[in-house]
Wavefront OBJ file of the C-alpha trace (Angstrom):
o trace
v -41.075 18.198 -2.903
v -39.692 21.520 -1.715
v -36.197 21.135 -3.153
v -34.924 24.323 -1.493
v -35.243 22.849 1.996
v -31.916 22.973 3.843
v -33.271 22.640 7.394
v -35.355 19.803 8.678
v -39.066 20.557 8.677
v -41.529 18.613 10.777
v -45.294 18.319 10.672
v -46.530 18.523 14.282
v -50.047 17.493 15.311
v -51.826 18.252 18.586
v -53.500 14.856 18.938
v -57.045 14.368 20.214
v -58.248 17.673 21.732
v -60.128 15.762 24.429
v -56.847 14.596 25.917
v -53.476 15.918 27.012
v -52.015 16.356 23.511
v -52.253 20.161 23.217
v -50.767 20.509 26.704
v -47.850 18.251 25.766
v -47.106 20.161 22.566
v -47.191 23.433 24.505
v -44.660 22.087 26.997
v -42.459 20.732 24.191
v -42.420 23.960 22.197
v -42.053 26.273 25.167
v -38.459 24.976 25.180
v -36.575 27.357 22.889
v -33.950 24.745 22.023
v -36.657 22.481 20.621
v -38.049 25.280 18.467
v -34.604 25.891 17.003
v -33.978 22.209 16.283
v -36.195 22.213 13.172
v -38.722 24.252 11.225
v -42.065 23.272 12.742
v -45.367 23.265 10.869
v -48.274 22.875 13.302
v -51.509 21.494 11.907
v -54.402 22.098 14.267
v -57.078 24.301 15.702
v -55.735 27.678 16.856
v -57.989 27.596 19.891
v -56.561 24.224 20.920
v -53.008 25.549 20.631
v -53.890 28.440 22.910
v -55.841 26.207 25.290
v -52.890 23.826 25.499
v -50.621 26.699 26.472
v -53.093 27.869 29.094
v -53.338 24.410 30.668
v -49.569 23.886 30.537
v -48.790 27.295 31.962
v -46.190 27.574 29.220
v -46.202 29.621 26.040
v -44.398 29.701 22.729
v -44.515 32.148 19.819
v -46.051 31.160 16.503
v -47.168 32.714 13.237
v -50.023 31.570 11.030
v -50.246 30.513 7.401
v -53.334 29.411 5.492
v -51.457 26.549 3.872
v -47.958 25.117 3.773
v -47.037 26.856 0.520
v -47.640 30.221 2.189
v -45.513 29.427 5.251
v -42.446 31.546 5.944
v -40.202 29.784 8.413
v -37.962 31.644 10.828
v -35.705 29.888 13.347
v -37.466 29.380 16.640
v -40.952 30.354 15.431
v -43.365 27.532 14.515
v -45.887 28.107 11.746
v -49.504 27.182 12.509
v -52.047 26.215 9.880
v -55.380 26.766 11.618
v -57.165 23.517 10.772
v -60.194 21.548 11.923
v -60.869 19.482 8.822
v -64.416 18.160 8.957
v -64.641 18.530 12.732
v -66.675 21.180 14.493
v -65.676 23.207 17.519
v -66.052 23.149 20.438
v -64.657 19.697 21.162
v -65.736 17.286 23.859
v -63.304 17.065 26.765
v -61.946 14.017 28.573
v -63.994 11.556 26.534
v -64.005 9.754 23.220
v -66.059 11.346 20.459
v -66.652 11.050 16.745
v -65.821 14.740 16.359
v -62.434 14.286 18.000
v -61.755 11.303 15.758
v -62.619 13.292 12.623
v -60.235 16.030 13.743
v -57.414 13.522 14.324
v -57.859 11.674 11.031
v -58.180 14.817 8.913
v -55.046 16.298 10.503
v -53.238 13.036 9.774
v -54.205 13.286 6.101
v -52.687 16.746 5.832
v -49.480 15.755 7.594
v -49.061 12.530 5.619
v -49.452 14.404 2.345
v -46.775 16.928 3.273
v -44.367 14.348 4.644
v -44.816 11.894 1.777
v -43.994 14.757 -0.599
v -40.908 15.658 1.470
v -42.186 19.164 2.146
v -41.803 18.050 5.735
v -39.259 15.347 6.465
v -40.955 13.840 9.506
v -44.189 13.767 11.463
v -44.730 14.006 15.217
v -48.180 13.618 16.713
v -49.450 13.897 20.263
v -51.635 11.059 21.604
v -54.804 10.166 19.735
v -57.718 7.994 20.816
v -58.464 4.827 18.857
v -62.085 4.711 20.008
v -62.648 8.246 18.723
v -61.045 7.423 15.386
v -63.074 4.237 15.018
v -66.208 6.270 15.756
v -65.089 8.592 12.937
v -64.782 5.714 10.469
v -61.222 4.383 10.802
v -61.588 0.795 9.609
v -58.110 -0.451 10.542
v -57.105 -1.785 13.942
v -54.684 1.062 14.607
v -53.359 4.248 13.076
v -50.178 2.672 11.705
v -52.138 0.388 9.387
v -54.305 3.378 8.473
v -51.184 5.395 7.640
v -49.964 2.598 5.365
v -53.266 2.617 3.477
v -53.230 6.387 3.115
v -49.679 6.209 1.748
v -50.583 3.260 -0.503
v -47.736 1.401 1.145
v -47.965 -2.393 0.966
v -44.650 -3.400 2.490
v -44.049 -4.712 6.009
v -44.422 -2.284 8.903
v -44.393 -2.576 12.679
v -44.622 -0.401 15.756
v -41.244 0.062 17.419
v -41.354 0.893 21.101
v -38.392 2.882 22.359
v -37.106 3.593 25.859
v -33.989 5.733 25.875
v -31.615 3.909 23.497
v -33.401 0.532 23.380
v -35.851 -0.243 20.568
v -38.240 -3.193 20.375
v -40.173 -4.692 17.499
v -42.523 -7.662 17.421
v -43.385 -10.490 15.071
v -47.089 -10.516 15.985
v -49.008 -7.604 17.424
v -52.705 -7.077 18.130
v -53.838 -10.718 18.015
v -55.192 -13.170 20.588
v -52.415 -14.872 22.526
v -53.668 -18.345 21.580
v -52.950 -17.538 17.901
v -49.359 -16.401 18.363
v -47.634 -19.751 17.889
v -49.330 -20.408 14.569
v -48.536 -16.914 13.274
v -44.794 -17.047 13.913
v -42.903 -17.957 10.734
v -39.305 -17.646 9.598
v -40.307 -15.030 7.042
v -42.080 -12.870 9.629
v -39.180 -13.095 12.060
v -36.681 -12.085 9.392
v -38.944 -9.228 8.320
v -39.123 -7.982 11.933
v -35.332 -8.144 12.266
v -34.890 -6.295 8.982
v -37.413 -3.614 9.930
v -35.863 -2.774 13.284
v -32.353 -2.849 11.833
v -33.404 -0.368 9.164
v -35.226 1.792 11.707
v -32.197 2.006 13.964
v -29.967 2.906 11.045
v -32.378 5.666 10.018
v -32.149 6.973 13.580
v -28.367 7.168 13.308
v -27.198 3.794 14.719
v -24.823 2.660 11.988
v -24.195 -0.842 13.385
v -27.207 -1.914 15.437
v -27.137 -5.070 17.557
v -30.383 -7.037 17.569
v -31.431 -9.659 20.112
v -34.281 -12.040 19.224
v -36.592 -13.467 21.903
v -37.668 -17.028 22.173
v -41.350 -17.788 22.646
v -41.546 -20.380 25.404
v -40.445 -20.403 29.077
v -36.681 -20.880 29.406
v -36.371 -20.656 25.624
v -38.205 -23.967 25.321
v -35.530 -25.806 27.329
v -34.340 -27.799 24.291
v -37.878 -28.681 23.269
v -39.230 -29.592 26.695
v -41.680 -26.638 26.680
v -42.268 -26.240 22.961
v -40.229 -26.500 19.777
v -40.670 -23.037 18.240
v -37.128 -22.038 19.226
v -35.676 -25.127 17.540
v -37.917 -25.358 14.511
v -38.706 -21.738 13.609
v -36.959 -18.996 15.561
v -33.436 -20.423 15.582
v -33.439 -21.168 11.833
v -34.850 -17.699 11.160
v -32.004 -16.057 13.094
v -29.440 -18.114 11.170
v -31.036 -17.060 7.874
v -31.056 -13.450 9.005
v -27.361 -13.653 9.815
v -26.661 -15.136 6.376
v -28.419 -12.111 4.885
v -26.104 -9.762 6.768
v -28.574 -8.798 9.481
v -27.018 -8.301 12.954
v -29.211 -10.737 14.894
v -28.495 -12.976 17.893
v -30.844 -15.551 19.393
v -33.227 -16.945 20.251
v -32.686 -15.743 23.812
v -34.887 -16.296 26.886
v -37.484 -13.548 27.167
v -37.055 -13.309 30.944
v -33.403 -12.256 30.677
v -33.015 -10.552 27.314
v -34.090 -7.170 28.672
v -31.594 -7.426 31.516
v -28.880 -7.943 28.925
v -30.202 -5.141 26.745
v -31.015 -2.469 29.330
v -28.600 -3.141 32.178
v -25.639 -4.488 30.253
v -26.145 -2.567 27.010
v -25.630 -5.635 24.812
v -28.399 -4.814 22.298
v -29.771 -1.736 20.565
v -32.951 -3.555 19.546
v -34.991 -6.538 20.698
v -37.409 -8.497 18.507
v -40.203 -10.086 20.536
v -42.666 -12.725 19.421
v -45.858 -11.086 20.698
v -47.187 -7.777 21.977
v -46.899 -8.004 25.764
v -43.594 -9.881 25.704
v -41.913 -6.558 25.012
v -44.505 -4.029 26.116
v -44.591 -5.081 29.757
v -40.829 -4.808 30.087
v -40.626 -1.485 28.256
v -43.453 0.169 30.175
v -42.010 -0.968 33.487
v -38.711 0.588 32.494
v -40.226 3.958 31.683
v -43.892 4.461 30.936
v -43.546 8.250 30.907
v -40.530 8.148 28.592
v -41.641 5.612 25.985
v -41.941 6.396 22.284
v -43.729 4.633 19.447
v -41.979 4.751 16.081
v -44.084 3.639 13.132
v -41.409 1.476 11.574
v -41.303 0.350 7.981
v -43.339 3.253 6.623
v -41.607 5.276 3.903
v -41.662 8.386 6.132
v -40.530 9.033 9.743
v -43.473 9.079 12.172
v -43.244 9.129 15.975
v -45.577 9.666 18.933
v -45.467 9.214 22.714
v -46.196 5.609 23.629
v -48.777 6.569 26.256
v -52.393 7.510 25.563
v -54.637 10.550 25.768
v -54.921 10.381 29.585
v -58.491 11.685 29.781
v -58.329 11.312 33.566
v -55.852 14.191 33.933
v -57.105 16.435 31.131
v -56.926 20.115 31.998
v -54.907 19.686 35.177
v -51.562 20.853 33.799
v -49.670 17.854 35.158
v -49.089 15.806 31.995
v -45.464 14.653 31.817
v -43.812 15.658 28.539
v -40.842 13.278 28.735
v -42.168 10.846 26.138
v -43.125 13.711 23.827
v -39.605 15.118 24.104
v -38.108 11.722 23.313
v -40.448 11.277 20.335
v -39.400 14.708 19.083
v -35.698 13.870 19.452
v -36.078 10.605 17.534
v -38.107 12.055 14.669
v -35.604 14.905 14.361
v -32.751 12.418 13.940
v -34.705 10.358 11.431
v -35.748 13.460 9.503
v -32.177 14.771 9.449
v -31.003 11.497 7.946
v -33.824 11.586 5.403
v -32.880 15.117 4.391
v -29.209 14.139 4.117
v -30.103 11.121 1.986
v -32.202 13.291 -0.340
v -29.315 15.737 -0.657
v -26.895 12.943 -1.479
v -29.222 11.634 -4.183
v -29.569 15.097 -5.693
v -25.805 15.627 -5.593
v -25.217 12.289 -7.300
v -27.808 13.116 -9.967
v -26.027 16.399 -10.646
v -22.686 14.687 -11.155
v -23.300 11.626 -13.347
v -20.391 9.306 -13.920
v -18.664 9.556 -17.263
l 1 2 3 4 5 6 7 8 9 10 11 12 13 14 15 16 17 18 19 20 21 22 23 24 25 26 27 28 29 30 31 32 33 34 35 36 37 38 39 40 41 42 43 44 45 46 47 48 49 50 51 52 53 54 55 56 57 58 59 60 61 62 63 64 65 66 67 68 69 70 71 72 73 74 75 76 77 78 79 80 81 82 83 84 85 86 87 88 89 90 91 92 93 94 95 96 97 98 99 100 101 102 103 104 105 106 107 108 109 110 111 112 113 114 115 116 117 118 119 120 121 122 123 124 125 126 127 128 129 130 131 132 133 134 135 136 137 138 139 140 141 142 143 144 145 146 147 148 149 150 151 152 153 154 155 156 157 158 159 160 161 162 163 164 165 166 167 168 169 170 171 172 173 174 175 176 177 178 179 180 181 182 183 184 185 186 187 188 189 190 191 192 193 194 195 196 197 198 199 200 201 202 203 204 205 206 207 208 209 210 211 212 213 214 215 216 217 218 219 220 221 222 223 224 225 226 227 228 229 230 231 232 233 234 235 236 237 238 239 240 241 242 243 244 245 246 247 248 249 250 251 252 253 254 255 256 257 258 259 260 261 262 263 264 265 266 267 268 269 270 271 272 273 274 275 276 277 278 279 280 281 282 283 284 285 286 287 288 289 290 291 292 293 294 295 296 297 298 299 300 301 302 303 304 305 306 307 308 309 310 311 312 313 314 315 316 317 318 319 320 321 322 323 324 325 326 327 328 329 330 331 332 333 334 335 336 337 338 339 340 341 342 343 344 345 346 347 348 349 350 351 352
């Protein structure tokens, strides 16, 4: 750990070079206020940084360092570590490729190492392509599970999807819909509530309010359309409340987002399966959505949208989600840095 750190430092990755990632990072960092928000350590190919600026029609200053230990941070000036890992330039454009996947995974390894060691307090990455990473040897279903393995983290984790101030988590994720009912348990529901509560607190929401979805139409209608609400979800919410978790539910899935987004009743919503939350969130703001990799021991965020191969090179990628991901990881990293400072201060003043 770099114990002298007094400003937040972030590891920033360009994402898959075949997509809109470099363009998005160029648009993000062309904003001077963003560059002054934190010390930024870019990990990526120099040529891709420059190409991203060309496509975006927006530039930002940067200096180079061969490695993090050699970096000299100045406010408003990102530091770039020219890095390809095991990949070879030039990269394919607007298509999945093994080479692009190697580049993404190797950059992840560098950023995870720095952030796990608290040299950087958070990690922001532009969109990557799962097909490319699978071609490059990623054996997990998604990058979050891969991150957990790289960090040797065995605790619960879940993708949080965020639109503006509303966060969602889910009890089951990338599984066939017919399996969902059998996979929902009290323990998994409580774990999902705990994870999103902790994530919101790390993002600066001291007293989050969590709504929990039912599974069946009309919340099961007292058992007429299924008993999961009565037998599993309801008891799980009661147990969560007894543990001090701020949960309410189960609530009908077809109205909970009205209550959360229009009435502001909840900061977070726990859904039972992937599309139960994703459809609502993407309708509310596809170009603003953020994915937070919740439960991991380090802050990691990314835009919720993909690599958008269809608009590569056209300069029209919308950077709203990237900006929101940056704002969230900054808040989480600031809290992590403050927590580390409090621990160090306490260690320096032991009780007598």
